[in-house]
BAFISE-525353 format. One record per residue (C-alpha): residue in one letter; x, y, z. Coordinates in steps of 0.25 Angstrom, whole numbers, plus 5000, padded with zeros to 4 digits. Example, Ala and Ser with C-alpha at 12.3 -4.5 7.8 and 13.67 -1.06 7.14 Angstrom:
A504949825031
S505549965029
//
This chain:
M498549724928
E497949584924
I496749544928
L496549454938
T496149304936
Q494949214942
Q496049094945
T496649214955
E495349254958
E494949114964
L496149084970
I496149224978
E494549204981
E495149054988
V496149124996
L495449225002
Y494349115006
L495349025011
Q496049125020
K494549205024
S494349035031
S495649015038
L495449175043
L494949105056
R496249005057
L497149125055
R496449205065
N496649105076
S498149075071
T499149095083
A500449165083
T501149035083
E500448995070
R500749145063
I502149145065
L502249015060
K501849075046
L502649195047
K503849125052
S503649015039
I503749145031
E505049205036
T505449045033
Y505049045018
M505749205017
F507149145021
D507049005015
H506749065001
K507549185003
Q508349184990
E506749184982
L506349314988
F507749374984
D507649304970
A506149364971
L506549514974
Y507649534967
A506949464954
D505749564957
F506649664959
K508349654961
K508149664975
P509349634983
S509349514992
S509849605005
E508749695002
V507749585001
I508149515016
L508249665021
A506949725014
E506049595013
M506549475021
L506849565033
G505549635035
V504849495035
K505749435043
R505649535054
E504249545054
I504049405056
A505049405067
H503949495074
A502849445072
K503549295078
S503849375088
N502649455093
L501549405084
A500949325098
S500749435106
W500349535093
M499149435094
K498749425107
P497549515112
Q498249655116
K497449695130
V496949865132
G496849935144
T495149955149
P494650085150
L493950115162
L492850135157
L492549995152
L493249925165
G492849785165
T493349755150
Q494349695143
G494949725130
H496049685120
V496449725106
L496149565098
F497249565083
E496449455075
P496849465060
K496149535050
G495749405041
M496049415028
C497249505023
L497749565010
I499249595008
I499649664994
A501149664994
P501849754986
W503249744978
N504349824983
Y504649734996
P503749604990
F503949515001
N504149585013
L503049695011
A502049545007
I502549455019
N502649555030
P501349615030
L500849445029
I501749425041
H500849535047
A499549465043
I499749325045
S500449365058
A499149425062
G498249285059
N497749335043
A497549265030
V498149335020
I498349355004
L499649434998
K499649484987
P501249524983
S501449624970
E501649574957
L502849674955
S503749594963
P503249454955
N504449354961
T504449414976
S502549394976
A503049234969
Y504049224982
I502949264989
K501949194985
K502849074983
M502949084998
I501449105005
T501049024997
H502048905003
L501948965017
F500548975019
D499248925016
K498249025007
S497449035017
E498149105026
V499149195017
A499049185000
V499749254990
F499249314976
E500249354966
G499649444954
D499649584950
A498549714954
S497449644949
V497849534960
S497849654969
T496349704967
Y495849554968
L496249554982
L495949694984
D494449664980
Q494249554991
R493949565005
F495149555016
D495349605030
H496449665028
I497449715017
F498949745018
F499349825005
T500849895001
G501049964992
S500850094985
P499750214990
A499150194979
I498850044978
G498450044994
K497550144990
I496850054981
V497049934992
M496250025002
R494950064991
A495049924990
A494849885005
S493949985008
K492949885000
Y493049795013
L493349895022
T494749795024
S495849845033
V497249895024
T498749915027
L499349995016
E500650005018
L501050105006
G502050205004
G502350365000
K503550454998
S504550425011
P505250525014
A506550535020
I506750675026
V508550695030
G508950795041
P509750925041
E510550815053
V510750685047
D511750585047
L511650585033
M512550475026
S511550385036
S510450425031
V510550415018
Q511150265019
K509750225026
M509150325013
A509850265003
W509450125009
G508050155009
K507650224998
F508450124987
L508149984996
N507349914984
N507550014975
G506850084982
Q505550034981
T505050034996
C503750115003
I504850165012
A506050225006
P506450365005
D505550424995
Y506050544994
V507150615006
F507150765010
V508550815013
H508950945020
E509851035013
K510751025022
V511350885020
A510550885004
F511950864998
S512350775007
F511150665008
M511250654991
E512650664994
A512650525003
M511650464997
E512350434983
T513350374991
T512650314998
V511550234985
Q513250214979
A513550134992
F512350074991
Y512250034977
N513750064969
K514650014978
E515349954967
N515050054956
K514549964947
G513150054949
I511950044956
S511149944945
A512249844946
S511949824964
D511349704966
D510849794982
Y509849894973
A508449854967
R507549894957
I506349944953
V505349834953
N504749844938
E504849974927
R503550014931
H504250054944
F505450094937
E504850184927
R503850244939
I505150264946
I505850334933
S504850404930
L504950494943
L506250504943
E506050584930
D505150674936
A505850714946
K506950744937
F506150824927
K505650914937
G507050954944
A507450834952
K508950794953
I509650664952
V510650664964
F511050524960
G510350404952
G509350404942
D510050304935
Y508950174931
N508550064923
E507450034919
N507849894912
D508349874927
C507249934934
F508550004942
I508350154946
S509550194954
P509550274967
T509350394965
L509250524972
L508450644968
S508750804972
H507750934971
C506750864971
T505250924973
P504050874976
D503350884961
M504050784956
R503350644956
I504550574964
M504150684974
Q502650634974
E502650484970
E503250354979
I504550334973
F504750184976
G506150204968
P507650234971
I507650384967
L507650474980
P507250614979
M507850724989
M507250834993
T507850945000
Y507351045014
T507951125025
S506851135034
E506151005040
S504551105038
E505051065023
I504850905025
I503550935034
D502951015023
Y503150925010
L502950795018
K501750855024
E500950855010
E501550725006
E500650595010
K501250515020
P502250425018
L502550275022
A503950325029
L504750455032
Y506250455035
V506950535043
F508550555043
S508850665055
T509850645066
D509250775071
D507950715080
V507050855080
F507050825065
T506750705063
E505750715075
Y504950855066
I505050765055
L504350645060
N503150735068
N502750815055
T502850695045
S501750575043
S502150445037
G501950295038
T503350275044
S504750335047
A506150305050
V507350415056
N508650395050
D508250285041
C507350205032
L506350095031
I506750025043
Q505250075049
F504849975041
G505649855046
H505249905061
T504149795067
E503749865078
L503450005070
P502250005060
F502450005047
G501350115039
G501150205031
V500150315033
N498950375026
H499650395011
S500850285015
G499850175021
I498950125031
G499250025044
K500349975048
S501249845046
G502549795053
G502749695066
K501349695074
Y500949825066
G500649735055
F500149615063
T499049705069
E498749775053
F498349645050
S497549635063
N496249675068
Q496249725080
K494949705086
S494549735101
V494049645112
L493449715124
K493049605135
Q491849635143
R491849585159
T490949675167
N489749775162
L490249905169
L489149975158
K487949935162
N487850055170
F487750115157
Y486650035151
P485350105146
P484350155153
Y485050255158
T484850315171
F485250425178
K486450305187
S486950285171
K486850385166
W487650485177
L488850345175
I488950375159
E489050535161
Q490150485171
V490750405162
L490850515153
R491650605165
W492450475169
F492850415155
//
Protein backbone atom coordinates (compact mmCIF):
# COMPACT_ATOMS: atom_id res chain seq x y z
CA MET A 1 0.00 0.00 0.00
CA GLU A 2 1.35 3.39 -0.98
CA ILE A 3 1.66 6.29 1.45
CA LEU A 4 -0.93 8.96 0.79
CA THR A 5 0.61 12.28 -0.23
CA GLN A 6 -0.15 15.49 1.61
CA GLN A 7 -1.45 16.93 -1.66
CA THR A 8 -4.07 14.19 -1.96
CA GLU A 9 -5.11 14.67 1.65
CA GLU A 10 -5.55 18.38 1.07
CA LEU A 11 -7.58 17.76 -2.09
CA ILE A 12 -9.87 15.40 -0.19
CA GLU A 13 -10.29 17.92 2.61
CA GLU A 14 -11.12 20.64 0.08
CA VAL A 15 -13.77 18.49 -1.62
CA LEU A 16 -15.31 17.53 1.72
CA TYR A 17 -15.59 21.22 2.64
CA LEU A 18 -17.12 22.14 -0.73
CA GLN A 19 -19.58 19.26 -0.66
CA LYS A 20 -20.66 20.02 2.89
CA SER A 21 -21.34 23.60 1.79
CA SER A 22 -23.50 22.37 -1.10
CA LEU A 23 -25.77 20.02 0.88
CA LEU A 24 -28.64 22.47 1.38
CA ARG A 25 -28.70 23.35 -2.32
CA LEU A 26 -28.65 19.68 -3.34
CA ARG A 27 -31.30 18.84 -0.76
CA ASN A 28 -33.69 21.34 -2.31
CA SER A 29 -32.98 20.38 -5.93
CA THR A 30 -35.97 19.32 -7.99
CA ALA A 31 -36.61 16.02 -9.72
CA THR A 32 -36.02 17.77 -13.05
CA GLU A 33 -32.61 19.04 -11.94
CA ARG A 34 -31.55 15.62 -10.71
CA ILE A 35 -32.80 13.90 -13.87
CA LEU A 36 -30.74 16.29 -16.01
CA LYS A 37 -27.64 15.11 -14.17
CA LEU A 38 -28.54 11.48 -14.82
CA LYS A 39 -29.14 12.22 -18.49
CA SER A 40 -25.70 13.77 -18.75
CA ILE A 41 -24.14 10.50 -17.55
CA GLU A 42 -26.10 8.54 -20.13
CA THR A 43 -25.16 10.92 -22.94
CA TYR A 44 -21.48 10.85 -22.04
CA MET A 45 -21.51 7.05 -21.82
CA PHE A 46 -22.87 6.71 -25.36
CA ASP A 47 -20.79 9.53 -26.82
CA HIS A 48 -17.62 7.91 -25.45
CA LYS A 49 -18.62 4.27 -25.89
CA GLN A 50 -15.48 3.23 -27.73
CA GLU A 51 -13.28 4.71 -25.00
CA LEU A 52 -15.14 2.58 -22.48
CA PHE A 53 -14.69 -0.53 -24.65
CA ASP A 54 -10.97 0.18 -24.89
CA ALA A 55 -10.60 0.77 -21.17
CA LEU A 56 -12.29 -2.47 -20.15
CA TYR A 57 -10.37 -4.44 -22.77
CA ALA A 58 -7.13 -3.00 -21.47
CA ASP A 59 -8.05 -3.91 -17.90
CA PHE A 60 -8.97 -7.55 -18.53
CA LYS A 61 -9.80 -8.16 -22.18
CA LYS A 62 -13.52 -7.80 -21.62
CA PRO A 63 -15.35 -8.31 -24.95
CA SER A 64 -17.30 -5.27 -26.15
CA SER A 65 -20.53 -7.31 -26.16
CA GLU A 66 -20.06 -8.04 -22.46
CA VAL A 67 -19.36 -4.35 -21.85
CA ILE A 68 -22.72 -3.55 -23.41
CA LEU A 69 -24.63 -6.32 -21.61
CA ALA A 70 -23.00 -6.20 -18.19
CA GLU A 71 -21.77 -2.61 -17.86
CA MET A 72 -23.70 -0.17 -20.05
CA LEU A 73 -27.15 -1.76 -20.20
CA GLY A 74 -27.55 -1.84 -16.43
CA VAL A 75 -26.61 1.83 -16.17
CA LYS A 76 -28.97 2.78 -18.99
CA ARG A 77 -31.85 0.86 -17.39
CA GLU A 78 -31.29 2.42 -13.95
CA ILE A 79 -31.26 5.91 -15.45
CA ALA A 80 -34.39 5.22 -17.51
CA HIS A 81 -36.19 3.85 -14.45
CA ALA A 82 -35.19 6.85 -12.34
CA LYS A 83 -36.25 9.31 -15.04
CA SER A 84 -39.71 7.73 -15.12
CA ASN A 85 -40.22 7.46 -11.38
CA LEU A 86 -38.08 9.98 -9.52
CA ALA A 87 -40.75 12.65 -9.21
CA SER A 88 -43.11 10.20 -7.51
CA TRP A 89 -40.35 8.76 -5.29
CA MET A 90 -39.52 12.25 -4.01
CA LYS A 91 -43.11 13.06 -3.02
CA PRO A 92 -44.01 12.78 0.66
CA GLN A 93 -45.61 9.39 1.25
CA LYS A 94 -48.91 9.66 3.09
CA VAL A 95 -49.71 7.08 5.74
CA GLY A 96 -52.88 6.05 7.49
CA THR A 97 -53.92 7.37 10.92
CA PRO A 98 -54.43 5.02 13.87
CA LEU A 99 -57.66 5.54 15.79
CA LEU A 100 -55.79 6.59 18.91
CA LEU A 101 -54.29 9.54 17.00
CA LEU A 102 -57.42 10.85 15.32
CA GLY A 103 -56.98 14.46 14.32
CA THR A 104 -53.37 13.99 13.22
CA GLN A 105 -51.90 13.51 9.76
CA GLY A 106 -48.67 11.66 9.08
CA HIS A 107 -46.35 11.25 6.11
CA VAL A 108 -42.87 10.02 5.32
CA LEU A 109 -40.44 12.56 3.89
CA PHE A 110 -37.51 11.28 1.82
CA GLU A 111 -34.58 13.55 2.50
CA PRO A 112 -31.00 13.01 1.25
CA LYS A 113 -28.60 11.51 3.76
CA GLY A 114 -26.00 14.13 2.79
CA MET A 115 -22.32 13.33 2.29
CA CYS A 116 -21.92 9.92 0.67
CA LEU A 117 -18.88 7.75 -0.09
CA ILE A 118 -19.05 5.08 -2.80
CA ILE A 119 -16.22 2.53 -2.96
CA ALA A 120 -16.53 0.52 -6.15
CA PRO A 121 -15.03 -2.87 -7.13
CA TRP A 122 -12.95 -3.91 -10.11
CA ASN A 123 -14.96 -6.79 -11.59
CA TYR A 124 -17.67 -4.59 -13.16
CA PRO A 125 -15.84 -1.33 -12.62
CA PHE A 126 -18.18 0.92 -14.59
CA ASN A 127 -21.58 -0.54 -13.72
CA LEU A 128 -20.89 -1.03 -10.01
CA ALA A 129 -19.49 2.50 -9.67
CA ILE A 130 -22.14 4.36 -11.65
CA ASN A 131 -25.30 2.54 -10.53
CA PRO A 132 -24.96 3.55 -6.86
CA LEU A 133 -23.98 7.03 -8.06
CA ILE A 134 -27.30 7.19 -9.95
CA HIS A 135 -29.16 6.33 -6.74
CA ALA A 136 -27.18 8.85 -4.69
CA ILE A 137 -27.78 11.68 -7.17
CA SER A 138 -31.46 10.75 -7.45
CA ALA A 139 -31.77 11.11 -3.69
CA GLY A 140 -30.05 14.54 -3.71
CA ASN A 141 -26.70 13.71 -2.10
CA ALA A 142 -23.14 14.90 -2.55
CA VAL A 143 -20.79 12.05 -3.47
CA ILE A 144 -17.15 11.07 -3.38
CA LEU A 145 -16.54 8.08 -5.62
CA LYS A 146 -13.50 5.82 -5.19
CA PRO A 147 -13.13 3.43 -8.17
CA SER A 148 -10.88 0.39 -7.99
CA GLU A 149 -7.15 0.65 -8.62
CA LEU A 150 -7.21 -2.91 -10.02
CA SER A 151 -9.03 -1.68 -13.13
CA PRO A 152 -7.01 1.51 -13.67
CA ASN A 153 -8.08 2.22 -17.25
CA THR A 154 -11.79 2.14 -16.39
CA SER A 155 -11.12 4.18 -13.26
CA ALA A 156 -9.43 6.82 -15.40
CA TYR A 157 -12.45 6.83 -17.74
CA ILE A 158 -14.78 7.36 -14.78
CA LYS A 159 -12.59 10.16 -13.42
CA LYS A 160 -12.60 11.88 -16.81
CA MET A 161 -16.36 11.55 -17.16
CA ILE A 162 -17.22 12.82 -13.68
CA THR A 163 -14.78 15.72 -13.90
CA HIS A 164 -16.34 16.73 -17.21
CA LEU A 165 -19.95 16.47 -16.00
CA PHE A 166 -19.93 17.61 -12.37
CA ASP A 167 -18.53 20.28 -10.15
CA LYS A 168 -16.54 18.66 -7.35
CA SER A 169 -18.88 20.27 -4.84
CA GLU A 170 -21.46 17.71 -6.03
CA VAL A 171 -19.53 14.65 -7.25
CA ALA A 172 -15.78 14.00 -7.11
CA VAL A 173 -13.62 11.00 -7.97
CA PHE A 174 -10.43 9.99 -6.18
CA GLU A 175 -8.30 7.30 -7.77
CA GLY A 176 -5.50 5.42 -6.03
CA ASP A 177 -4.81 2.34 -3.98
CA ALA A 178 -6.04 1.23 -0.55
CA SER A 179 -4.34 4.20 1.13
CA VAL A 180 -6.90 6.50 -0.50
CA SER A 181 -9.80 4.30 0.64
CA THR A 182 -8.34 4.14 4.16
CA TYR A 183 -8.05 7.92 4.39
CA LEU A 184 -11.55 8.43 3.02
CA LEU A 185 -12.99 5.91 5.48
CA ASP A 186 -11.45 7.90 8.31
CA GLN A 187 -13.54 10.95 7.33
CA ARG A 188 -17.08 11.67 8.43
CA PHE A 189 -19.75 10.66 5.92
CA ASP A 190 -23.49 10.29 6.24
CA HIS A 191 -23.61 7.08 4.21
CA ILE A 192 -21.07 4.63 2.80
CA PHE A 193 -21.85 2.33 -0.12
CA PHE A 194 -19.26 -0.43 -0.54
CA THR A 195 -19.12 -3.27 -3.05
CA GLY A 196 -16.47 -5.93 -2.56
CA SER A 197 -15.42 -8.88 -0.43
CA PRO A 198 -16.83 -9.72 3.02
CA ALA A 199 -13.33 -9.32 4.51
CA ILE A 200 -13.04 -5.69 3.34
CA GLY A 201 -16.72 -5.15 4.14
CA LYS A 202 -15.90 -5.78 7.81
CA ILE A 203 -13.17 -3.12 7.63
CA VAL A 204 -15.64 -0.64 6.11
CA MET A 205 -18.18 -1.42 8.81
CA ARG A 206 -15.64 -0.88 11.58
CA ALA A 207 -14.64 2.46 10.06
CA ALA A 208 -18.29 3.50 9.73
CA SER A 209 -18.89 2.74 13.41
CA LYS A 210 -16.59 5.64 14.38
CA TYR A 211 -19.33 8.11 13.40
CA LEU A 212 -22.26 5.64 13.43
CA THR A 213 -22.46 6.10 9.66
CA SER A 214 -25.07 4.02 7.86
CA VAL A 215 -23.70 1.53 5.33
CA THR A 216 -24.74 -0.44 2.31
CA LEU A 217 -22.48 -3.46 1.88
CA GLU A 218 -22.82 -5.45 -1.32
CA LEU A 219 -20.53 -8.38 -0.68
CA GLY A 220 -20.46 -11.91 -2.05
CA GLY A 221 -19.94 -15.42 -0.79
CA LYS A 222 -20.49 -18.83 -2.27
CA SER A 223 -23.69 -18.73 -4.31
CA PRO A 224 -25.00 -22.24 -5.03
CA ALA A 225 -26.86 -23.52 -8.07
CA ILE A 226 -29.15 -26.50 -7.56
CA VAL A 227 -30.18 -28.79 -10.40
CA GLY A 228 -33.23 -30.87 -9.62
CA PRO A 229 -33.99 -34.39 -10.89
CA GLU A 230 -36.71 -33.03 -13.18
CA VAL A 231 -35.15 -30.31 -15.30
CA ASP A 232 -34.88 -28.90 -18.80
CA LEU A 233 -31.23 -29.83 -18.83
CA MET A 234 -29.81 -28.20 -21.95
CA SER A 235 -31.57 -24.89 -21.33
CA SER A 236 -30.44 -24.92 -17.70
CA VAL A 237 -26.84 -25.72 -18.58
CA GLN A 238 -26.69 -22.93 -21.17
CA LYS A 239 -27.98 -20.40 -18.65
CA MET A 240 -25.61 -21.62 -15.95
CA ALA A 241 -22.60 -21.62 -18.28
CA TRP A 242 -23.37 -18.06 -19.33
CA GLY A 243 -23.83 -16.96 -15.71
CA LYS A 244 -20.68 -18.70 -14.54
CA PHE A 245 -18.21 -17.87 -17.32
CA LEU A 246 -19.35 -14.34 -18.14
CA ASN A 247 -16.51 -11.97 -17.23
CA ASN A 248 -14.31 -15.05 -16.67
CA GLY A 249 -16.31 -15.97 -13.58
CA GLN A 250 -15.50 -12.68 -11.84
CA THR A 251 -19.11 -11.98 -10.87
CA CYS A 252 -20.33 -11.75 -7.28
CA ILE A 253 -23.64 -13.48 -8.12
CA ALA A 254 -22.17 -16.12 -10.44
CA PRO A 255 -22.93 -19.73 -9.48
CA ASP A 256 -19.96 -20.58 -7.27
CA TYR A 257 -20.70 -24.30 -7.12
CA VAL A 258 -23.48 -26.63 -8.21
CA PHE A 259 -25.51 -29.43 -6.63
CA VAL A 260 -26.66 -31.89 -9.32
CA HIS A 261 -29.07 -34.76 -8.68
CA GLU A 262 -27.29 -38.04 -9.36
CA LYS A 263 -30.05 -38.99 -11.82
CA VAL A 264 -28.89 -36.27 -14.26
CA ALA A 265 -25.24 -35.85 -13.21
CA PHE A 266 -23.64 -37.58 -16.20
CA SER A 267 -25.91 -35.79 -18.67
CA PHE A 268 -25.16 -32.49 -16.91
CA MET A 269 -21.41 -32.94 -17.35
CA GLU A 270 -21.77 -33.81 -21.03
CA ALA A 271 -24.12 -30.90 -21.69
CA MET A 272 -21.85 -28.42 -19.87
CA GLU A 273 -18.81 -29.40 -21.92
CA THR A 274 -20.80 -29.22 -25.15
CA THR A 275 -22.12 -25.78 -24.21
CA VAL A 276 -18.71 -24.35 -23.28
CA GLN A 277 -17.27 -25.51 -26.60
CA ALA A 278 -20.20 -23.96 -28.46
CA PHE A 279 -19.78 -20.67 -26.58
CA TYR A 280 -16.03 -20.22 -26.76
CA ASN A 281 -14.54 -22.68 -29.25
CA LYS A 282 -16.97 -22.86 -32.14
CA GLU A 283 -14.19 -22.63 -34.75
CA ASN A 284 -11.94 -25.16 -32.95
CA LYS A 285 -9.11 -22.65 -32.51
CA GLY A 286 -8.99 -23.13 -28.75
CA ILE A 287 -10.77 -21.16 -26.06
CA SER A 288 -7.67 -19.02 -25.45
CA ALA A 289 -8.11 -17.65 -28.97
CA SER A 290 -11.74 -16.66 -28.43
CA ASP A 291 -12.61 -12.97 -28.66
CA ASP A 292 -15.61 -13.63 -26.42
CA TYR A 293 -13.75 -14.77 -23.31
CA ALA A 294 -12.34 -12.31 -20.77
CA ARG A 295 -9.28 -12.75 -18.54
CA ILE A 296 -8.52 -12.78 -14.83
CA VAL A 297 -7.84 -9.22 -13.72
CA ASN A 298 -4.24 -9.68 -12.55
CA GLU A 299 -1.56 -12.21 -11.61
CA ARG A 300 -2.36 -12.17 -7.90
CA HIS A 301 -5.95 -13.25 -8.49
CA PHE A 302 -4.79 -15.72 -11.14
CA GLU A 303 -2.43 -17.40 -8.67
CA ARG A 304 -5.12 -17.50 -5.99
CA ILE A 305 -7.56 -19.32 -8.30
CA ILE A 306 -4.93 -21.78 -9.49
CA SER A 307 -4.05 -22.56 -5.88
CA LEU A 308 -7.72 -23.42 -5.25
CA LEU A 309 -7.70 -25.70 -8.28
CA GLU A 310 -4.50 -27.47 -7.27
CA ASP A 311 -5.73 -27.97 -3.70
CA ALA A 312 -8.97 -29.50 -5.01
CA LYS A 313 -7.07 -31.86 -7.32
CA PHE A 314 -4.74 -32.89 -4.50
CA LYS A 315 -7.75 -33.73 -2.30
CA GLY A 316 -9.45 -35.86 -4.93
CA ALA A 317 -11.39 -33.59 -7.27
CA LYS A 318 -11.49 -34.70 -10.92
CA ILE A 319 -11.34 -32.37 -13.91
CA VAL A 320 -14.33 -33.17 -16.13
CA PHE A 321 -13.09 -30.67 -18.71
CA GLY A 322 -10.89 -27.59 -18.77
CA GLY A 323 -8.14 -27.08 -16.25
CA ASP A 324 -5.89 -25.28 -18.75
CA TYR A 325 -4.20 -22.02 -17.83
CA ASN A 326 -1.53 -19.59 -18.97
CA GLU A 327 0.01 -17.29 -16.38
CA ASN A 328 1.44 -14.88 -18.97
CA ASP A 329 -2.06 -14.07 -20.22
CA CYS A 330 -3.94 -14.56 -16.93
CA PHE A 331 -5.94 -17.19 -18.85
CA ILE A 332 -7.88 -19.96 -17.12
CA SER A 333 -10.16 -22.07 -19.28
CA PRO A 334 -13.76 -22.82 -18.24
CA THR A 335 -13.39 -25.78 -15.88
CA LEU A 336 -15.84 -28.26 -14.36
CA LEU A 337 -14.77 -30.33 -11.34
CA SER A 338 -16.44 -33.47 -10.03
CA HIS A 339 -15.88 -35.46 -6.81
CA CYS A 340 -15.70 -32.25 -4.78
CA THR A 341 -15.85 -32.42 -0.99
CA PRO A 342 -16.43 -29.79 1.74
CA ASP A 343 -12.83 -29.99 3.01
CA MET A 344 -11.47 -28.52 -0.23
CA ARG A 345 -10.58 -24.82 -0.20
CA ILE A 346 -12.52 -24.41 -3.44
CA MET A 347 -15.65 -25.34 -1.48
CA GLN A 348 -14.81 -22.95 1.35
CA GLU A 349 -13.61 -19.77 -0.38
CA GLU A 350 -15.37 -17.65 -2.98
CA ILE A 351 -13.78 -18.65 -6.30
CA PHE A 352 -14.35 -15.54 -8.40
CA GLY A 353 -13.04 -17.34 -11.46
CA PRO A 354 -14.09 -19.77 -14.21
CA ILE A 355 -14.01 -22.99 -12.17
CA LEU A 356 -17.28 -24.74 -11.29
CA PRO A 357 -17.12 -27.42 -8.57
CA MET A 358 -19.90 -30.01 -8.70
CA MET A 359 -21.39 -32.17 -5.97
CA THR A 360 -24.13 -34.77 -6.44
CA TYR A 361 -27.03 -35.57 -4.14
CA THR A 362 -29.92 -38.05 -3.92
CA SER A 363 -32.28 -36.20 -1.57
CA GLU A 364 -33.04 -32.49 -1.34
CA SER A 365 -32.60 -32.74 2.43
CA GLU A 366 -28.87 -33.23 1.78
CA ILE A 367 -28.78 -29.79 0.17
CA ILE A 368 -30.62 -28.15 3.07
CA ASP A 369 -28.37 -29.82 5.63
CA TYR A 370 -25.30 -28.58 3.76
CA LEU A 371 -26.49 -25.01 3.23
CA LYS A 372 -27.68 -24.44 6.79
CA GLU A 373 -24.08 -24.83 7.96
CA GLU A 374 -22.76 -22.30 5.42
CA GLU A 375 -22.83 -18.50 5.37
CA LYS A 376 -25.91 -17.05 3.67
CA PRO A 377 -25.04 -16.39 0.01
CA LEU A 378 -25.71 -13.35 -2.14
CA ALA A 379 -27.59 -15.49 -4.68
CA LEU A 380 -29.14 -18.93 -4.91
CA TYR A 381 -30.28 -20.58 -8.14
CA VAL A 382 -32.73 -23.42 -8.62
CA PHE A 383 -33.09 -25.24 -11.93
CA SER A 384 -36.13 -27.48 -11.98
CA THR A 385 -39.44 -28.08 -13.75
CA ASP A 386 -40.90 -29.41 -10.48
CA ASP A 387 -42.62 -26.59 -8.61
CA VAL A 388 -42.79 -28.61 -5.39
CA PHE A 389 -39.02 -29.17 -5.45
CA THR A 390 -38.37 -25.50 -6.23
CA GLU A 391 -40.59 -24.20 -3.44
CA TYR A 392 -39.03 -26.64 -0.97
CA ILE A 393 -35.56 -25.28 -1.72
CA LEU A 394 -36.64 -21.62 -1.63
CA ASN A 395 -38.64 -22.04 1.59
CA ASN A 396 -35.84 -23.82 3.45
CA THR A 397 -32.85 -21.68 2.49
CA SER A 398 -31.82 -18.05 2.98
CA SER A 399 -30.04 -15.85 0.44
CA GLY A 400 -29.89 -12.22 -0.57
CA THR A 401 -31.41 -12.91 -3.97
CA SER A 402 -32.61 -15.96 -5.87
CA ALA A 403 -33.63 -16.94 -9.36
CA VAL A 404 -35.43 -19.95 -10.74
CA ASN A 405 -34.33 -21.45 -14.06
CA ASP A 406 -31.84 -18.69 -14.85
CA CYS A 407 -28.74 -16.91 -13.55
CA LEU A 408 -27.74 -13.29 -12.87
CA ILE A 409 -30.88 -11.72 -14.36
CA GLN A 410 -32.30 -10.74 -10.96
CA PHE A 411 -29.65 -8.00 -10.80
CA GLY A 412 -31.23 -6.24 -13.77
CA HIS A 413 -34.81 -6.21 -12.43
CA THR A 414 -35.48 -2.59 -11.48
CA GLU A 415 -38.54 -3.48 -9.37
CA LEU A 416 -36.70 -5.99 -7.16
CA PRO A 417 -34.33 -5.18 -4.28
CA PHE A 418 -30.75 -6.32 -4.81
CA GLY A 419 -28.43 -7.10 -1.93
CA GLY A 420 -27.18 -9.73 0.45
CA VAL A 421 -28.06 -10.97 3.90
CA ASN A 422 -25.65 -11.07 6.85
CA HIS A 423 -22.29 -12.33 5.52
CA SER A 424 -23.24 -11.52 1.91
CA GLY A 425 -24.31 -7.96 2.54
CA ILE A 426 -26.34 -5.30 4.32
CA GLY A 427 -28.92 -3.07 2.68
CA LYS A 428 -30.53 -3.12 -0.76
CA SER A 429 -30.10 -1.29 -4.05
CA GLY A 430 -31.73 -1.07 -7.46
CA GLY A 431 -34.58 1.19 -8.58
CA LYS A 432 -36.57 2.70 -5.74
CA TYR A 433 -34.66 0.57 -3.25
CA GLY A 434 -31.45 2.35 -4.26
CA PHE A 435 -33.13 5.74 -3.93
CA THR A 436 -34.40 4.77 -0.49
CA GLU A 437 -31.00 3.46 0.60
CA PHE A 438 -29.47 6.91 0.03
CA SER A 439 -32.41 8.66 1.72
CA ASN A 440 -33.43 9.25 5.29
CA GLN A 441 -37.06 8.28 5.68
CA LYS A 442 -38.13 10.99 8.05
CA SER A 443 -41.51 10.60 9.72
CA VAL A 444 -43.56 13.78 10.00
CA LEU A 445 -46.69 13.98 12.18
CA LYS A 446 -48.93 17.06 12.12
CA GLN A 447 -51.29 17.59 15.02
CA ARG A 448 -54.57 19.39 14.23
CA THR A 449 -56.44 18.86 17.49
CA ASN A 450 -55.57 18.03 21.07
CA LEU A 451 -57.64 15.02 22.04
CA LEU A 452 -54.81 13.82 24.24
CA LYS A 453 -55.34 16.72 26.67
CA ASN A 454 -57.79 14.46 28.49
CA PHE A 455 -54.83 12.33 29.51
CA TYR A 456 -52.66 15.11 30.93
CA PRO A 457 -51.90 15.17 34.66
CA PRO A 458 -53.08 15.58 37.27
CA TYR A 459 -54.64 12.12 36.93
CA THR A 460 -58.18 12.46 38.22
CA PHE A 461 -60.67 9.66 38.70
CA LYS A 462 -62.12 10.50 35.28
CA SER A 463 -58.78 10.61 33.45
CA LYS A 464 -57.65 7.35 35.09
CA TRP A 465 -60.85 5.70 33.92
CA LEU A 466 -60.31 7.00 30.38
CA ILE A 467 -56.70 5.76 30.34
CA GLU A 468 -57.81 2.31 31.45
CA GLN A 469 -60.42 2.25 28.68
CA VAL A 470 -57.75 3.17 26.14
CA LEU A 471 -55.73 0.15 27.27
CA ARG A 472 -58.80 -2.03 26.77
CA TRP A 473 -59.94 -0.55 23.44
CA PHE A 474 -56.63 -0.10 21.66
